[in-house]
N, C-alpha and C positions, 0 to 999 in steps of 0.2 A: 585964414582960408581964403582962397577966391574963387569963386564958380567960373566954368570956362565952357565955353561953346564953340570957342573957336578952334581950330587945330593946331595940338601941340608940339614943339620941337620932339625931333629925335632924341635929344639927351635927355629927355625927362624918363624915367622909369617907371614900368608900370606898378603900379601900387595895390590897395585892395582891391577885387571884386566882388560887388554884393548883388543881390537879387532883391526886388521888393515886387511883391506878388498881390495883385490889386482884388481879387476874388478867392482863391484855392490855391493850393499850391501840389502839383500832382506829381511831380519829379524830385528827385531829391538832389540839393544843389553840386554835388558832388558831381554826379550826370552830368551836369549842366557842362560845370567846368570843363570836366573830358573833353566837350566837344571844343572848347574852342581854342583858340590860335594866342590870343592875349597874354594866357598864364604860362606859358612856357616861353615866351619871348621875356628878355630884360628890359629892353626898352619899348617905351609906347608909341605905335604907329596907328595913325586916323585911317591906314589903309585894312589893317588890321583889325579894327576895328568895327568897321563898315562889314566887312567881309564875315567877322564872328554875328552879327546880325543877323546875316542873310542863313548863317549857320543853326541859329536858334529858333529863325523862322521856321526853317525847312525841316528841324528834329519836332516843331511841335505838328508842323501841317503833317508829317509821315506820320503820327501817331492820333491822328485826327481830329487836330485841335485848327480846323481850318479858318475859323473868323480869329485868330490869334491876333493881338495887338503886342506888339514889344518895342520899347523905347528906351533910349538911353542916355545920359548926364554924366558928364566927367567934369570933375573937381579938382585943380591944381592944388598939391599941397608944396607953398614952395621953400618952407624949411626942411622938408626930406626929401626935395625935387624929385615928388613924384605925383603919378597921377592915377584919381582913384577913379573906379568905372562904376557906375550904376546901373543895371537893366532892370528896369519897372513892365512889369509883365500880364497884362489882362488877359488868359487864356478863355475865357467866353466859354461856351457850350463843346464839351468833346461827344464830336459826328461817334453814330453807331452804324452799322450794315445793316441795312432793311432786308435787302435779298443780293442774293451771290446769284450770277446766269452766268453759265457757259454756251458756247454757241460754237459750230463747226465739229463738232461732234456724232453729227446724226448718225454719221454712216460705221460709228465702230461698233465693234462685238457688246454683246451684252454683258462679258463678262469684265471686259474693259470697263462699261460702263458702271457696272456693279462696283468695281473698286473704286472709281472715279467718287461714285454718290457714297459709300461704307467709311471711304478712308479722310474724309472732309477734314481738315484743318480750321476751317472758318463755319461759323453757324450764323444762321441770321441772329439779330441780335447782339452779336458780336460787337466790341467796342475797334473802330476802324482802326488799323494797323497795317503798314507798306510791308514791312518786314514779313508779316502773317500773308500777307497777301501775295507776294514772291516767294515765299515756301509752298504754299496751294500751287500756285505756275509750276514750279520745278518738280512738285510730286506729280503731277498731271502729265507731263511732259515725258518725266522717268517711265511711269505707268505707261504711256503711249508707245514710248522707245523700247519697250521691253517686252512687249506684244506686237510687233512687226511694225509698227509705222514709224519708219528709219526716219522719215522729213516732217516728222511731228515738234511743231515749234508755236510760239506766238505769233500770232499774225503781224506783220512790219507794215502792211499797209495802212496808212491815216487814216484814222476815223472822222466819218463824213458829220458825227455829231460833235467831236472836239478835235478838232485838229494837231491839236498839240499833242495827241497821246496816239501811242500805236498798241494795240492787241489789249492792253488792261485800261478799262474807261472805267474812270470813276466820276459819279452822274450824283450832281445834288440836285433837289428837287427846286423846281421854279418856287418862288416867294410866295406863292398862290396856293400852290401844294401843302409848302411850310405851317400854313395856318391850321391844317388837318392836323391833330397832333400824330396820326398813324405814318405821317412822314417828316414830320419836326425833326429838326439835328437829324438826321439822317442821309444815307450815300445810296445807290446802287451800283454794285462793283459789278463789273463785266468781262470775260475773260475770253479772249477770241483766239480760236486754233485754226493751223492750216498744217496741210499734210499727213493729213487722216482720213484720205479715199483708197489708199490701198496696202496692205498687209505684204513687208518682204522677207526673202527667206535668204539665209545662208547660203551663199555658194558655193567656187572654189578657195580654199586655202593656200597662202603660200608661206614659206620659211626663210630667213633671211638670217643668217649666221654671221657676224662681221668677223673679220679674221679668226676663225675656226682652225687655230692651231692645235690646240686639244681634239680634235675631229669628235665634236658631239653630234650626235645622230638626231637626225629631222624625227626620229619615233620617241625620242625623249622631250623633245616639245610637245609634239603632239598628243602625247599621251597626259600633258596639263591641260590641255584644251577642257573647256567647260560645253565646249559645242561643236554642233557636228553639219556637213554639207548637205542643205536640205531641213533644215528645221526654221522654226520660223524667227526672224531675227531678234535677235534680244541684246541690247546694249551691257545690261549687266554683267550676262554671263562674259562678254569680253573683258570688263572690267574684273570678273573672279581670276581668271585663267591669267590676269597678269598678276593677281593675288597666288597664284599659284606656283608662278616663275621665284616667287620670293621664298620659296621653301629649296631652291636649287641654289647652294652660296657660290656655284659656278656661274651663276647668271649676274651680273651685274646691273641690267638694265632690260627687261622684257615689255614690249609694248604692240600692241592687238590693236590695229587701225585699220578702217574700212578702204579698201584698194580701189576700188569701182563700184557702179552701179551698174546693173542692167535694166532698163525703166523697161523694156518690153516685156521681159520673162519675171520682172521681180525679184531680182537675187541680187545679192550683195557680196561682192567677193572681196575676202579679208587679207592682211598680209600681218606675221608675226615678225619684228625686228628684235633681235637680240645682240646685247654686247656682254660680252664673257671678262669675267674676274681673270686673277692670276691663280693656276690650279695651286698651288702651294705658299703656303702663308705661315711664317713665324712670328709669333708678336708676344709681347711682355705687356703685363698688366698690372696696375694697381686695384682693389678692392677694399669696399669698407660694407659690410654684412650683419645680420643680424641671427648667431645661430644660440637656439637656445634663451633666447632673449638678451643676450649678451651682445655688445658691439665690439667686431670686431675689425682691424685694418690688415690688410695684407699685399703680397705679391705673386706673381705666378707668371708662368710661360708656357705658350698652347700652341704646338705646330697642327696644321690642318691641311688632310689633303681633300679639295673639293669636288673632285671626282673620282672616288675611290673604286680602282675595279669598273668604271664607268656610271653610266644610268643615273648621275645626280649625286651618288650616295657620298658622303662626307666620313672621311677620318679621322680623328684627333686624338690627340695626347697632350694630358697637360698635368703640368707641375704647381701645385698653390699650396704657400705658407702662408697663416692667418696667425694671428697676435692679439689678445686681449692681455695677457699680463706673463711674468715669469711662471705661473703654477697653470695658468689657461691658454691653451695653443694648439695649433692643429697644422698637419701638415698631411697632404693630400697627395697621390699619384693615379690619375683615371686613365682610363681608353673607353673612348665611344664609338659605335656605329652608327649613321643616320641615314635610314631607307625615305627616300622620300614619297615613294609610291608602293603601295601596298593593296594587293587587289585593287584598288581604284585609286582615283588622287583625291579623293578625301582621307584617307588615314594613312599617315607614317608610323614607323616605328622606329626605336631608339633600342640597343641594345648598351650597356655599358659597365664597365667593371673599374671599383675603386679599392686602391689600399690606401689606408690612412693610419696616423699614431694622433689621438687624440686625447691631450691631458685636458682632461672637463672639470677637471676641479682638483684643490688640493689633496682629495683623496683621494681620485678616481683616474685609473688612464686607460685609455681604450685602445687597442689594436687590431683592425679591423679589415675585412673585404666585403664591401658591397656590389651587388652584382644585380642590376635591374632591365627590366625587358618594359617598356611603356609602348604603350599604342594610342596614338592621339586620334581624333575621329572628328573632321569638322561638319556638324552636324547641317545646319543652315544660317543665313543673316535671319531669317522669318522667324524662326520657330525663337521660344522663350531660352531654352538651352542651348547654344549655339554652337558649342564645344563640351568634347568628352574625353579623358584619357582613363586606361585604364594599366594598371601596376602589377606587376609578378618581379616581386624582389626576395634575394634570399643573401641573407647578411650572416655572416662569423665576425664574433666579436669575442677576444680576450678583453678580460677586464682585470686588472692588476690593481690593489690597492696600497698607496703609496702611504697614507696613514691608517689607523685602526678606526672602525668605520661600523656606527651600528645601521644597519638598515634594513627596514621592513622587516623589523625585528628579528633581525638573525646578523651576529655579530662576525665582524670580517677582520682580520689582525692585519698588520703590516707586511707586504710581500705576498701577501695570499692572491691566488690567480684563479679566474672562472673562466670557465669555456662556455659561451651558449651559442645558439643559432638561431637568426630569427626570420622566418618567411613572414611575405606579405602579399595578401591579394586586397586590390584595393581601386575605386571607380570614382571618377570624379565627375563631376558635371558642371559647366559653368554657363552664366549667363553675363556679359558685359557689355553695356549700352554708354560707359563712359567716354569724354570726348579726348581725353590726353593722359597717355599712359605716366607722364611726369607729374602733370599738374591736373587733373582733372577739375574744371569748373562747374559741368551738371554729369546727371547720367547716374546709371546703377550696377555696381560690380556685386554679385551672388556666385557663389561656389558652394555646392557640399560634395562632401566625401563619405566614403564608408570603406572600411576595411575590416579584414579579417585576418588574424594573423593565428600562426600556428599549423594549419593545416598539413604544409608541405613536412616540416619536421617529424610529425605525427604519424604519415604515411613514411616517414624512411626509418623512424624507431623500428620497424619491422625485421629492417634487414640491420640494423646499427643500434644497439639499444641504449649507447654511450651519449647520444646525442642528449642533451640540456635544452629546452626553448621556452619563450611565452606561449600562453592562449590567451587571445583577449579580439573583444571588437570594439571598434573604434568608429564612431561618428563624430563628424564635425561640419559646421557651416560657418562660412564667412561672408560678411555683407558692407557694403560701403555706400555711402547715396552724397552725392552732392547737387546744390542748389546754387545758382548763380542770383545773388539778389541785387549786381549792380545792372541790372535791365541787359544784359546780354553781354556786358565788356569785361568780365572775367577778372574784375577787381575785387567784388566783394563776393565768398563763397561760403556757405553752411554746410559744413560735412560731418557726416554720422559716420559712427562704425560699429559693429554687433558681431560677436564673436561667442560661439556655445562650440566646447567639446566633450565629449563622454568619451571614457575608456572602460570598458567591461571586463576583467579578468575571467575566466572560466576553468573547469577542470581541474583534476587533480593526477596526482601519481608521481612518483621518484623523476621523472625527468623532467616536469614542468618546474618554472622558474620563475619568480617576480619580473615582473617585466623592467626593461633597464631604465634608467634615467633618461640616456638618451633619447628613449621615444616618448617622454610627459609630457605634461605643460607647466609654464612657468608662468611665475608674474612678478612686473615689478622690471623696470627698463625704458629705453627710450620708444620701443612699439608697442606699449603695454599699458600700466598703472604708474603716470609719470612722475607720483610723488614718492616711489619707491624705487631704490635703486635695483639693476639686474640682479633675479633670484633670490630676491631681499622678503619678498611678504608672501604669503598663503597661507591661509587655517592647515595649516601641516606644522608635525614637530622638528621638520628641517628642510626647510625652503630650498635651499641647493640640491634638493633630491626629487624635486616635481612632484606633480600630483594628478591624478586623474580623471577630474571633472575642472573644466574650465567655462567662467561666462564673464566675460568682459565688452565693455563698449567706451564710446569717444563722442564728444559731440565738441566742436571746430567751429571758430569763425574766424577767416582766413581773410584777410585784407589789405590791400597794397595804400599806403598812406600818402605817396609822391605819385605828381603828375607823369604822364606818359612824357617821354624825352630829356626826362630827367636820368642823369647818371645814378640816383637810387633810387627809380624804377623796378627793379628787379626784386627789390625789399619787399618780404611780407610780413606783417605785425599780426599775431595769431592769440587767441582767447581759447583755454580747452577747458573742458570736466569731463573727465574720467572716470569709471566706476567697474567695479567689478572682482572677481578673485579666483582663487584657485582650492578646491579642496581635496583631503584622499580621496575620495570618492562621491559618486550623488548622491547616495546615503546621507552624508553628512553635509550637503550643501542647506546654510539658512540663509534665508532675506538680510538678518539684519547684522551678517557678516561681508555683507557687499564694503567693500572700502570704496572711497570717494577720492580722487584728486584732481585739484583746479591750479590752473598757472598762464600762462604768457610766455612766446618762445617769439623768435625770430626766423625768418626764412632769407635765403638769397639765393634766385634761379641761376643755373649755371645749364651749359649744354648737358652736361649727365645728370640732371636733376636738382631739386631746391639742395643745398644745404643748411641743415639745421642746427638750433640749440634751442634748449625750453629748461625752465624755470617751471618744476611743479612742486606743489605742496597736497601735504598729508591732509584733504579736508575733514575728510572721517577715516579713523583709524580702528577697525571693531576689533583689533587685539591692543589696545593703546588702555592704558589704567585705568580703572575708572575714575571720572572726573577730569579727563585729559585723553579723551578720545577725539573731540573736535578740536579743530586747529586752533580756535580762539581760545578754549580750555585755560592754556598754559601760554601768555602770548613770549613769556621768555625762552619757550623751548622752539621756537619756528622755527628760528638759525641753529637751532642744534640737531636737533635728529625728524623734525618734518617736513624736511626738503628734500628734493634730488635733483642736479643739472645734466640734462641728458645732452648727448650731441646725438648726430645720425646724417645720412646721405639718402634724401627723399623725401617725402611726406610721412607724418608717422603708419598713414591710411590711405 
């Protein structure tokens, strides 16, 4: 090995990259490697090394290490034709923010001043972080622009204190002041705003619909606008209006932009630009879905009229077939009508009817007609529960028994048929602050659902005593939390999931029937406790018939092991621990019957979400024989009956 401080030829490959810390180590090496260009290039280049040195210095500086010292050394390995690189880092002290000051906000309203003070991202004493300062800047500008200050922005006039900085001033205290512990290793941060003198209001609005061959009326566009002429200018209302346009399938793109400014009357005229989609659409599809914890693959075709009878209504006809096995499959024909505006633009309505044949198991076949009215309500971006929907359904189900079956202590012989109706009134509240629909790296998803079944059929028995139905209350909550532990790079994520559900049957009489398996909970499968196959677990006499009380959860660590720009970068490695079970009823729940599963998996990101495969092991099986409940009790059984392979599209949660 020969030490080299001279420039290397381009034919040498980039070898190992190491970091040596003279004092402390604040950042994980994987974080620093992601910043560098050298690991992504096959051949060593001295220019890349110099640029990487600048990148490291900037990264440390942006995180408060103003006195960081970084040096490099290269070593030529002639046998391997490689150059190894070592970065020596002396971090020194990380600076904190002693005080955050704002200027240019003297004339804003008291309401805005309270919003600025109450929503602070940065507090005195916090570690310096450029990204947090930028978040604070953006938060205040958004608040100002949402309260009439159309021209609000960071000052672009160079500061007299530091001519290299504009608007945002980061000031280290003088060496003399640094001797005082009150100022040592601390900085003053000042954000200067302009455009905060005048409050503007919305003026006239104009609408332009490009190539309007379907004669979409301006009134359809106007009803989705969240602002009116004369109201205080609010940029977020323009964005909410654009979001409302996404409800209308006939609209391909809808933009709301400021058109002109009247500085004398302090008004902002706006313009809406609309591009239309094709009105009629016939679309084939492939699908991968979970139903009752089983994985189905299928295909379908869908016809859609995106402006049915005008007003942006959507009429859809769909035919879909789903396949799990020869004995378990499903085919559906569905009709739906979507009403994008009901009473106001926060409420939408969907009416749907579905006819289907569902081979639910080897023993049961369902022929059904499902009718659903769903009202969806957008509450607000600023409340905990942002969305809600209420359902009213009325299902007709004919059950045919393909084999003799003992179910709910009732014996059903092969060929026997039952006829039931099921009507559900339900309400679901949703909070979603996760940042990605397919692969979230931070945020929280939470929903809570309450349902009541049987009220409508009970009323109908006054006119038709031949109706058979179930009566029950059902309540459930679904929660998923995501934490990025890779310093904002979304390359290492801890994800947790918790679900709780309870079905309580009530009432009696000749018309009351046990709840159908179709509406119960199940344990095992790719979206459940992954050490068990689909519908293979549960503290139940027959797991394939489901239970009425569910508790389950999971913890996952998801990590991208390969660097950016690598063709393997979309690959994720996953470690997981699942827990939970399904019981016949809540009264039979026991803590020592909670099952545990652990395992690992691989994900590959695609444009339709991650494709995944998991290998799960039964870490603790509460129904295992004595002396063989834990995975390690009989090692020879691990690959006999203590594992399951799970496939899926999308993350488990």
